[in-house]
PDB file with SEQRES, HELIX, SHEET and CRYST1 records, atoms N, CA, C and O in Angstrom:
SEQRES   1 A   65  MET THR LEU ILE ALA ILE PHE PHE PRO SER LEU SER PHE          
SEQRES   2 A   65  LEU PHE ARG GLY LYS ILE PHE THR ALA ILE ILE CYS LEU          
SEQRES   3 A   65  ILE LEU GLN VAL THR LEU ILE GLY TRP ILE PRO ALA ALA          
SEQRES   4 A   65  ILE TRP ALA VAL ILE SER LEU GLN ASN SER ARG ALA ASP          
SEQRES   5 A   65  LYS ARG ASN GLU LYS LEU ILE LYS ALA THR ARG ALA ARG          
HELIX    1 AA1 THR A    2  PHE A    7  1                                   6    
HELIX    2 AA2 PRO A    9  PHE A   15  1                                   7    
HELIX    3 AA3 ILE A   19  GLN A   29  1                                  11    
HELIX    4 AA4 LEU A   32  ALA A   64  1                                  33    
CRYST1    1.000    1.000    1.000  90.00  90.00  90.00 P 1           1          
ATOM      1  N   MET A   1      -9.928 -12.692 -21.174  1.00  0.00           N  
ATOM      2  CA  MET A   1      -9.485 -14.071 -21.325  1.00  0.00           C  
ATOM      3  C   MET A   1     -10.131 -14.953 -20.254  1.00  0.00           C  
ATOM      4  O   MET A   1     -10.408 -16.127 -20.496  1.00  0.00           O  
ATOM      5  N   THR A   2     -10.368 -14.390 -19.086  1.00  0.00           N  
ATOM      6  CA  THR A   2     -10.998 -15.173 -18.021  1.00  0.00           C  
ATOM      7  C   THR A   2     -12.437 -15.528 -18.396  1.00  0.00           C  
ATOM      8  O   THR A   2     -12.890 -16.638 -18.116  1.00  0.00           O  
ATOM      9  N   LEU A   3     -13.153 -14.604 -19.023  1.00  0.00           N  
ATOM     10  CA  LEU A   3     -14.524 -14.910 -19.447  1.00  0.00           C  
ATOM     11  C   LEU A   3     -14.542 -16.002 -20.518  1.00  0.00           C  
ATOM     12  O   LEU A   3     -15.434 -16.850 -20.531  1.00  0.00           O  
ATOM     13  N   ILE A   4     -13.570 -15.977 -21.402  1.00  0.00           N  
ATOM     14  CA  ILE A   4     -13.469 -17.041 -22.403  1.00  0.00           C  
ATOM     15  C   ILE A   4     -13.213 -18.371 -21.709  1.00  0.00           C  
ATOM     16  O   ILE A   4     -13.776 -19.396 -22.094  1.00  0.00           O  
ATOM     17  N   ALA A   5     -12.361 -18.356 -20.683  1.00  0.00           N  
ATOM     18  CA  ALA A   5     -12.061 -19.591 -19.946  1.00  0.00           C  
ATOM     19  C   ALA A   5     -13.297 -20.133 -19.238  1.00  0.00           C  
ATOM     20  O   ALA A   5     -13.435 -21.345 -19.078  1.00  0.00           O  
ATOM     21  N   ILE A   6     -14.193 -19.252 -18.815  1.00  0.00           N  
ATOM     22  CA  ILE A   6     -15.407 -19.709 -18.119  1.00  0.00           C  
ATOM     23  C   ILE A   6     -16.441 -20.219 -19.110  1.00  0.00           C  
ATOM     24  O   ILE A   6     -17.000 -21.300 -18.923  1.00  0.00           O  
ATOM     25  N   PHE A   7     -16.703 -19.447 -20.169  1.00  0.00           N  
ATOM     26  CA  PHE A   7     -17.777 -19.805 -21.089  1.00  0.00           C  
ATOM     27  C   PHE A   7     -17.356 -20.756 -22.205  1.00  0.00           C  
ATOM     28  O   PHE A   7     -18.169 -21.547 -22.684  1.00  0.00           O  
ATOM     29  N   PHE A   8     -16.095 -20.686 -22.622  1.00  0.00           N  
ATOM     30  CA  PHE A   8     -15.565 -21.549 -23.677  1.00  0.00           C  
ATOM     31  C   PHE A   8     -14.213 -22.094 -23.242  1.00  0.00           C  
ATOM     32  O   PHE A   8     -13.180 -21.655 -23.746  1.00  0.00           O  
ATOM     33  N   PRO A   9     -14.206 -23.051 -22.307  1.00  0.00           N  
ATOM     34  CA  PRO A   9     -12.938 -23.524 -21.749  1.00  0.00           C  
ATOM     35  C   PRO A   9     -11.956 -24.061 -22.784  1.00  0.00           C  
ATOM     36  O   PRO A   9     -10.755 -23.809 -22.682  1.00  0.00           O  
ATOM     37  N   SER A  10     -12.437 -24.782 -23.756  1.00  0.00           N  
ATOM     38  CA  SER A  10     -11.513 -25.359 -24.737  1.00  0.00           C  
ATOM     39  C   SER A  10     -10.862 -24.278 -25.602  1.00  0.00           C  
ATOM     40  O   SER A  10      -9.710 -24.430 -26.009  1.00  0.00           O  
ATOM     41  N   LEU A  11     -11.579 -23.194 -25.888  1.00  0.00           N  
ATOM     42  CA  LEU A  11     -10.994 -22.098 -26.660  1.00  0.00           C  
ATOM     43  C   LEU A  11      -9.881 -21.404 -25.885  1.00  0.00           C  
ATOM     44  O   LEU A  11      -8.909 -20.924 -26.470  1.00  0.00           O  
ATOM     45  N   SER A  12     -10.030 -21.356 -24.575  1.00  0.00           N  
ATOM     46  CA  SER A  12      -8.993 -20.746 -23.749  1.00  0.00           C  
ATOM     47  C   SER A  12      -7.669 -21.481 -23.917  1.00  0.00           C  
ATOM     48  O   SER A  12      -6.617 -20.857 -24.060  1.00  0.00           O  
ATOM     49  N   PHE A  13      -7.728 -22.818 -23.898  1.00  0.00           N  
ATOM     50  CA  PHE A  13      -6.512 -23.603 -24.100  1.00  0.00           C  
ATOM     51  C   PHE A  13      -6.002 -23.460 -25.530  1.00  0.00           C  
ATOM     52  O   PHE A  13      -4.795 -23.382 -25.759  1.00  0.00           O  
ATOM     53  N   LEU A  14      -6.911 -23.427 -26.476  1.00  0.00           N  
ATOM     54  CA  LEU A  14      -6.529 -23.323 -27.884  1.00  0.00           C  
ATOM     55  C   LEU A  14      -5.840 -21.985 -28.179  1.00  0.00           C  
ATOM     56  O   LEU A  14      -4.857 -21.951 -28.919  1.00  0.00           O  
ATOM     57  N   PHE A  15      -6.339 -20.895 -27.616  1.00  0.00           N  
ATOM     58  CA  PHE A  15      -5.721 -19.583 -27.815  1.00  0.00           C  
ATOM     59  C   PHE A  15      -4.323 -19.514 -27.226  1.00  0.00           C  
ATOM     60  O   PHE A  15      -3.488 -18.744 -27.700  1.00  0.00           O  
ATOM     61  N   ARG A  16      -4.058 -20.318 -26.189  1.00  0.00           N  
ATOM     62  CA  ARG A  16      -2.733 -20.326 -25.572  1.00  0.00           C  
ATOM     63  C   ARG A  16      -1.809 -21.355 -26.199  1.00  0.00           C  
ATOM     64  O   ARG A  16      -0.685 -21.538 -25.730  1.00  0.00           O  
ATOM     65  N   GLY A  17      -2.256 -22.029 -27.246  1.00  0.00           N  
ATOM     66  CA  GLY A  17      -1.401 -22.945 -27.993  1.00  0.00           C  
ATOM     67  C   GLY A  17      -1.340 -24.353 -27.433  1.00  0.00           C  
ATOM     68  O   GLY A  17      -0.452 -25.116 -27.813  1.00  0.00           O  
ATOM     69  N   LYS A  18      -2.238 -24.721 -26.556  1.00  0.00           N  
ATOM     70  CA  LYS A  18      -2.257 -26.062 -25.980  1.00  0.00           C  
ATOM     71  C   LYS A  18      -3.348 -26.871 -26.681  1.00  0.00           C  
ATOM     72  O   LYS A  18      -4.461 -27.009 -26.174  1.00  0.00           O  
ATOM     73  N   ILE A  19      -3.008 -27.397 -27.845  1.00  0.00           N  
ATOM     74  CA  ILE A  19      -3.996 -28.046 -28.705  1.00  0.00           C  
ATOM     75  C   ILE A  19      -4.501 -29.353 -28.104  1.00  0.00           C  
ATOM     76  O   ILE A  19      -5.707 -29.598 -28.071  1.00  0.00           O  
ATOM     77  N   PHE A  20      -3.585 -30.192 -27.630  1.00  0.00           N  
ATOM     78  CA  PHE A  20      -3.997 -31.481 -27.063  1.00  0.00           C  
ATOM     79  C   PHE A  20      -4.876 -31.283 -25.830  1.00  0.00           C  
ATOM     80  O   PHE A  20      -5.868 -31.991 -25.655  1.00  0.00           O  
ATOM     81  N   THR A  21      -4.519 -30.335 -24.983  1.00  0.00           N  
ATOM     82  CA  THR A  21      -5.319 -30.039 -23.791  1.00  0.00           C  
ATOM     83  C   THR A  21      -6.678 -29.484 -24.190  1.00  0.00           C  
ATOM     84  O   THR A  21      -7.675 -29.779 -23.532  1.00  0.00           O  
ATOM     85  N   ALA A  22      -6.740 -28.692 -25.246  1.00  0.00           N  
ATOM     86  CA  ALA A  22      -8.009 -28.147 -25.726  1.00  0.00           C  
ATOM     87  C   ALA A  22      -8.940 -29.256 -26.201  1.00  0.00           C  
ATOM     88  O   ALA A  22     -10.150 -29.188 -25.985  1.00  0.00           O  
ATOM     89  N   ILE A  23      -8.387 -30.265 -26.839  1.00  0.00           N  
ATOM     90  CA  ILE A  23      -9.210 -31.389 -27.308  1.00  0.00           C  
ATOM     91  C   ILE A  23      -9.771 -32.169 -26.117  1.00  0.00           C  
ATOM     92  O   ILE A  23     -10.947 -32.534 -26.107  1.00  0.00           O  
ATOM     93  N   ILE A  24      -8.936 -32.418 -25.126  1.00  0.00           N  
ATOM     94  CA  ILE A  24      -9.409 -33.129 -23.923  1.00  0.00           C  
ATOM     95  C   ILE A  24     -10.482 -32.310 -23.211  1.00  0.00           C  
ATOM     96  O   ILE A  24     -11.484 -32.859 -22.751  1.00  0.00           O  
ATOM     97  N   CYS A  25     -10.272 -31.002 -23.121  1.00  0.00           N  
ATOM     98  CA  CYS A  25     -11.246 -30.129 -22.471  1.00  0.00           C  
ATOM     99  C   CYS A  25     -12.552 -30.088 -23.255  1.00  0.00           C  
ATOM    100  O   CYS A  25     -13.629 -30.053 -22.660  1.00  0.00           O  
ATOM    101  N   LEU A  26     -12.468 -30.091 -24.573  1.00  0.00           N  
ATOM    102  CA  LEU A  26     -13.676 -30.096 -25.406  1.00  0.00           C  
ATOM    103  C   LEU A  26     -14.481 -31.369 -25.178  1.00  0.00           C  
ATOM    104  O   LEU A  26     -15.708 -31.321 -25.087  1.00  0.00           O  
ATOM    105  N   ILE A  27     -13.802 -32.499 -25.087  1.00  0.00           N  
ATOM    106  CA  ILE A  27     -14.492 -33.758 -24.811  1.00  0.00           C  
ATOM    107  C   ILE A  27     -15.177 -33.704 -23.450  1.00  0.00           C  
ATOM    108  O   ILE A  27     -16.289 -34.206 -23.285  1.00  0.00           O  
ATOM    109  N   LEU A  28     -14.507 -33.094 -22.478  1.00  0.00           N  
ATOM    110  CA  LEU A  28     -15.081 -32.973 -21.142  1.00  0.00           C  
ATOM    111  C   LEU A  28     -16.277 -32.032 -21.135  1.00  0.00           C  
ATOM    112  O   LEU A  28     -17.279 -32.311 -20.476  1.00  0.00           O  
ATOM    113  N   GLN A  29     -16.186 -30.932 -21.852  1.00  0.00           N  
ATOM    114  CA  GLN A  29     -17.261 -29.947 -21.805  1.00  0.00           C  
ATOM    115  C   GLN A  29     -18.458 -30.301 -22.679  1.00  0.00           C  
ATOM    116  O   GLN A  29     -19.474 -29.608 -22.635  1.00  0.00           O  
ATOM    117  N   VAL A  30     -18.357 -31.360 -23.467  1.00  0.00           N  
ATOM    118  CA  VAL A  30     -19.498 -31.781 -24.289  1.00  0.00           C  
ATOM    119  C   VAL A  30     -20.674 -32.177 -23.394  1.00  0.00           C  
ATOM    120  O   VAL A  30     -21.831 -31.944 -23.742  1.00  0.00           O  
ATOM    121  N   THR A  31     -20.376 -32.766 -22.260  1.00  0.00           N  
ATOM    122  CA  THR A  31     -21.440 -33.103 -21.327  1.00  0.00           C  
ATOM    123  C   THR A  31     -21.734 -31.887 -20.468  1.00  0.00           C  
ATOM    124  O   THR A  31     -20.833 -31.109 -20.155  1.00  0.00           O  
ATOM    125  N   LEU A  32     -22.979 -31.725 -20.089  1.00  0.00           N  
ATOM    126  CA  LEU A  32     -23.369 -30.569 -19.283  1.00  0.00           C  
ATOM    127  C   LEU A  32     -22.724 -30.628 -17.908  1.00  0.00           C  
ATOM    128  O   LEU A  32     -22.332 -29.594 -17.367  1.00  0.00           O  
ATOM    129  N   ILE A  33     -22.607 -31.816 -17.335  1.00  0.00           N  
ATOM    130  CA  ILE A  33     -21.990 -31.966 -16.021  1.00  0.00           C  
ATOM    131  C   ILE A  33     -20.490 -31.687 -16.108  1.00  0.00           C  
ATOM    132  O   ILE A  33     -19.907 -31.177 -15.152  1.00  0.00           O  
ATOM    133  N   GLY A  34     -19.866 -32.006 -17.222  1.00  0.00           N  
ATOM    134  CA  GLY A  34     -18.442 -31.807 -17.390  1.00  0.00           C  
ATOM    135  C   GLY A  34     -18.059 -30.363 -17.664  1.00  0.00           C  
ATOM    136  O   GLY A  34     -16.882 -30.012 -17.593  1.00  0.00           O  
ATOM    137  N   TRP A  35     -19.039 -29.520 -17.977  1.00  0.00           N  
ATOM    138  CA  TRP A  35     -18.740 -28.134 -18.297  1.00  0.00           C  
ATOM    139  C   TRP A  35     -18.147 -27.387 -17.099  1.00  0.00           C  
ATOM    140  O   TRP A  35     -17.201 -26.613 -17.252  1.00  0.00           O  
ATOM    141  N   ILE A  36     -18.695 -27.616 -15.930  1.00  0.00           N  
ATOM    142  CA  ILE A  36     -18.217 -26.916 -14.730  1.00  0.00           C  
ATOM    143  C   ILE A  36     -16.771 -27.288 -14.411  1.00  0.00           C  
ATOM    144  O   ILE A  36     -15.956 -26.388 -14.208  1.00  0.00           O  
ATOM    145  N   PRO A  37     -16.410 -28.593 -14.358  1.00  0.00           N  
ATOM    146  CA  PRO A  37     -14.993 -28.902 -14.124  1.00  0.00           C  
ATOM    147  C   PRO A  37     -14.077 -28.383 -15.229  1.00  0.00           C  
ATOM    148  O   PRO A  37     -12.947 -27.982 -14.951  1.00  0.00           O  
ATOM    149  N   ALA A  38     -14.544 -28.384 -16.477  1.00  0.00           N  
ATOM    150  CA  ALA A  38     -13.725 -27.872 -17.578  1.00  0.00           C  
ATOM    151  C   ALA A  38     -13.491 -26.375 -17.416  1.00  0.00           C  
ATOM    152  O   ALA A  38     -12.384 -25.895 -17.660  1.00  0.00           O  
ATOM    153  N   ALA A  39     -14.508 -25.641 -17.013  1.00  0.00           N  
ATOM    154  CA  ALA A  39     -14.363 -24.196 -16.809  1.00  0.00           C  
ATOM    155  C   ALA A  39     -13.417 -23.906 -15.643  1.00  0.00           C  
ATOM    156  O   ALA A  39     -12.583 -23.005 -15.733  1.00  0.00           O  
ATOM    157  N   ILE A  40     -13.539 -24.653 -14.564  1.00  0.00           N  
ATOM    158  CA  ILE A  40     -12.654 -24.478 -13.413  1.00  0.00           C  
ATOM    159  C   ILE A  40     -11.221 -24.789 -13.809  1.00  0.00           C  
ATOM    160  O   ILE A  40     -10.298 -24.059 -13.448  1.00  0.00           O  
ATOM    161  N   TRP A  41     -11.039 -25.871 -14.550  1.00  0.00           N  
ATOM    162  CA  TRP A  41      -9.711 -26.271 -15.011  1.00  0.00           C  
ATOM    163  C   TRP A  41      -9.087 -25.180 -15.882  1.00  0.00           C  
ATOM    164  O   TRP A  41      -7.908 -24.861 -15.734  1.00  0.00           O  
ATOM    165  N   ALA A  42      -9.878 -24.613 -16.785  1.00  0.00           N  
ATOM    166  CA  ALA A  42      -9.369 -23.580 -17.686  1.00  0.00           C  
ATOM    167  C   ALA A  42      -8.989 -22.308 -16.920  1.00  0.00           C  
ATOM    168  O   ALA A  42      -7.958 -21.700 -17.207  1.00  0.00           O  
ATOM    169  N   VAL A  43      -9.804 -21.909 -15.961  1.00  0.00           N  
ATOM    170  CA  VAL A  43      -9.511 -20.696 -15.194  1.00  0.00           C  
ATOM    171  C   VAL A  43      -8.263 -20.886 -14.340  1.00  0.00           C  
ATOM    172  O   VAL A  43      -7.408 -20.002 -14.286  1.00  0.00           O  
ATOM    173  N   ILE A  44      -8.152 -22.029 -13.675  1.00  0.00           N  
ATOM    174  CA  ILE A  44      -6.976 -22.295 -12.846  1.00  0.00           C  
ATOM    175  C   ILE A  44      -5.714 -22.362 -13.715  1.00  0.00           C  
ATOM    176  O   ILE A  44      -4.667 -21.838 -13.334  1.00  0.00           O  
ATOM    177  N   SER A  45      -5.817 -22.996 -14.859  1.00  0.00           N  
ATOM    178  CA  SER A  45      -4.675 -23.080 -15.767  1.00  0.00           C  
ATOM    179  C   SER A  45      -4.258 -21.695 -16.256  1.00  0.00           C  
ATOM    180  O   SER A  45      -3.066 -21.405 -16.364  1.00  0.00           O  
ATOM    181  N   LEU A  46      -5.225 -20.851 -16.549  1.00  0.00           N  
ATOM    182  CA  LEU A  46      -4.936 -19.494 -16.991  1.00  0.00           C  
ATOM    183  C   LEU A  46      -4.226 -18.705 -15.891  1.00  0.00           C  
ATOM    184  O   LEU A  46      -3.252 -18.001 -16.159  1.00  0.00           O  
ATOM    185  N   GLN A  47      -4.711 -18.820 -14.667  1.00  0.00           N  
ATOM    186  CA  GLN A  47      -4.090 -18.115 -13.546  1.00  0.00           C  
ATOM    187  C   GLN A  47      -2.668 -18.617 -13.287  1.00  0.00           C  
ATOM    188  O   GLN A  47      -1.770 -17.828 -12.992  1.00  0.00           O  
ATOM    189  N   ASN A  48      -2.470 -19.929 -13.399  1.00  0.00           N  
ATOM    190  CA  ASN A  48      -1.126 -20.492 -13.220  1.00  0.00           C  
ATOM    191  C   ASN A  48      -0.172 -20.017 -14.314  1.00  0.00           C  
ATOM    192  O   ASN A  48       1.000 -19.749 -14.050  1.00  0.00           O  
ATOM    193  N   SER A  49      -0.671 -19.917 -15.521  1.00  0.00           N  
ATOM    194  CA  SER A  49       0.149 -19.442 -16.630  1.00  0.00           C  
ATOM    195  C   SER A  49       0.577 -17.993 -16.405  1.00  0.00           C  
ATOM    196  O   SER A  49       1.728 -17.630 -16.647  1.00  0.00           O  
ATOM    197  N   ARG A  50      -0.351 -17.181 -15.944  1.00  0.00           N  
ATOM    198  CA  ARG A  50      -0.023 -15.778 -15.662  1.00  0.00           C  
ATOM    199  C   ARG A  50       0.992 -15.676 -14.526  1.00  0.00           C  
ATOM    200  O   ARG A  50       1.901 -14.848 -14.578  1.00  0.00           O  
ATOM    201  N   ALA A  51       0.841 -16.510 -13.506  1.00  0.00           N  
ATOM    202  CA  ALA A  51       1.778 -16.493 -12.379  1.00  0.00           C  
ATOM    203  C   ALA A  51       3.166 -16.947 -12.821  1.00  0.00           C  
ATOM    204  O   ALA A  51       4.168 -16.399 -12.363  1.00  0.00           O  
ATOM    205  N   ASP A  52       3.236 -17.934 -13.699  1.00  0.00           N  
ATOM    206  CA  ASP A  52       4.533 -18.398 -14.201  1.00  0.00           C  
ATOM    207  C   ASP A  52       5.246 -17.295 -14.980  1.00  0.00           C  
ATOM    208  O   ASP A  52       6.451 -17.098 -14.819  1.00  0.00           O  
ATOM    209  N   LYS A  53       4.510 -16.583 -15.818  1.00  0.00           N  
ATOM    210  CA  LYS A  53       5.111 -15.485 -16.581  1.00  0.00           C  
ATOM    211  C   LYS A  53       5.610 -14.387 -15.650  1.00  0.00           C  
ATOM    212  O   LYS A  53       6.687 -13.829 -15.861  1.00  0.00           O  
ATOM    213  N   ARG A  54       4.823 -14.079 -14.618  1.00  0.00           N  
ATOM    214  CA  ARG A  54       5.215 -13.058 -13.658  1.00  0.00           C  
ATOM    215  C   ARG A  54       6.475 -13.477 -12.906  1.00  0.00           C  
ATOM    216  O   ARG A  54       7.374 -12.662 -12.695  1.00  0.00           O  
ATOM    217  N   ASN A  55       6.543 -14.743 -12.503  1.00  0.00           N  
ATOM    218  CA  ASN A  55       7.717 -15.246 -11.787  1.00  0.00           C  
ATOM    219  C   ASN A  55       8.963 -15.240 -12.668  1.00  0.00           C  
ATOM    220  O   ASN A  55      10.049 -14.907 -12.194  1.00  0.00           O  
ATOM    221  N   GLU A  56       8.823 -15.600 -13.932  1.00  0.00           N  
ATOM    222  CA  GLU A  56       9.965 -15.567 -14.849  1.00  0.00           C  
ATOM    223  C   GLU A  56      10.494 -14.143 -15.010  1.00  0.00           C  
ATOM    224  O   GLU A  56      11.705 -13.927 -15.066  1.00  0.00           O  
ATOM    225  N   LYS A  57       9.582 -13.179 -15.081  1.00  0.00           N  
ATOM    226  CA  LYS A  57       9.997 -11.792 -15.203  1.00  0.00           C  
ATOM    227  C   LYS A  57      10.754 -11.330 -13.944  1.00  0.00           C  
ATOM    228  O   LYS A  57      11.749 -10.610 -14.040  1.00  0.00           O  
ATOM    229  N   LEU A  58      10.273 -11.751 -12.769  1.00  0.00           N  
ATOM    230  CA  LEU A  58      10.954 -11.395 -11.525  1.00  0.00           C  
ATOM    231  C   LEU A  58      12.324 -12.048 -11.420  1.00  0.00           C  
ATOM    232  O   LEU A  58      13.269 -11.421 -10.941  1.00  0.00           O  
ATOM    233  N   ILE A  59      12.445 -13.285 -11.854  1.00  0.00           N  
ATOM    234  CA  ILE A  59      13.735 -13.978 -11.817  1.00  0.00           C  
ATOM    235  C   ILE A  59      14.734 -13.290 -12.741  1.00  0.00           C  
ATOM    236  O   ILE A  59      15.891 -13.090 -12.372  1.00  0.00           O  
ATOM    237  N   LYS A  60      14.289 -12.930 -13.939  1.00  0.00           N  
ATOM    238  CA  LYS A  60      15.177 -12.225 -14.876  1.00  0.00           C  
ATOM    239  C   LYS A  60      15.612 -10.879 -14.313  1.00  0.00           C  
ATOM    240  O   LYS A  60      16.765 -10.483 -14.480  1.00  0.00           O  
ATOM    241  N   ALA A  61      14.709 -10.179 -13.653  1.00  0.00           N  
ATOM    242  CA  ALA A  61      15.069  -8.876 -13.069  1.00  0.00           C  
ATOM    243  C   ALA A  61      16.050  -9.055 -11.922  1.00  0.00           C  
ATOM    244  O   ALA A  61      16.948  -8.231 -11.746  1.00  0.00           O  
ATOM    245  N   THR A  62      15.897 -10.096 -11.152  1.00  0.00           N  
ATOM    246  CA  THR A  62      16.796 -10.361 -10.037  1.00  0.00           C  
ATOM    247  C   THR A  62      18.191 -10.742 -10.529  1.00  0.00           C  
ATOM    248  O   THR A  62      19.189 -10.310  -9.953  1.00  0.00           O  
ATOM    249  N   ARG A  63      18.263 -11.527 -11.563  1.00  0.00           N  
ATOM    250  CA  ARG A  63      19.561 -11.941 -12.114  1.00  0.00           C  
ATOM    251  C   ARG A  63      20.280 -10.790 -12.809  1.00  0.00           C  
ATOM    252  O   ARG A  63      21.508 -10.786 -12.897  1.00  0.00           O  
ATOM    253  N   ALA A  64      19.536  -9.838 -13.292  1.00  0.00           N  
ATOM    254  CA  ALA A  64      20.140  -8.700 -13.996  1.00  0.00           C  
ATOM    255  C   ALA A  64      20.899  -7.785 -13.047  1.00  0.00           C  
ATOM    256  O   ALA A  64      21.776  -7.038 -13.482  1.00  0.00           O  
ATOM    257  N   ARG A  65      20.583  -7.829 -11.784  1.00  0.00           N  
ATOM    258  CA  ARG A  65      21.269  -6.974 -10.803  1.00  0.00           C  
ATOM    259  C   ARG A  65      22.573  -7.513 -10.525  1.00  0.00           C  
ATOM    260  O   ARG A  65      23.318  -6.947  -9.726  1.00  0.00           O  
TER     261      ARG A  65                                                      
END                                                                             
């Protein structure tokens, strides 16, 4: 998924169900200069999403005790 976020940033958002963000990212990546910020944005967003899921799992485990 990280490679998709680097090479196809808009697809990364689209696969995660963020359609509006994918459209904005696609507009940004159409320009060659905009590709780098779009790829960085997609990778950071992917990492944040993974961290949020991990934190939710830890909170649920803590509350279960």
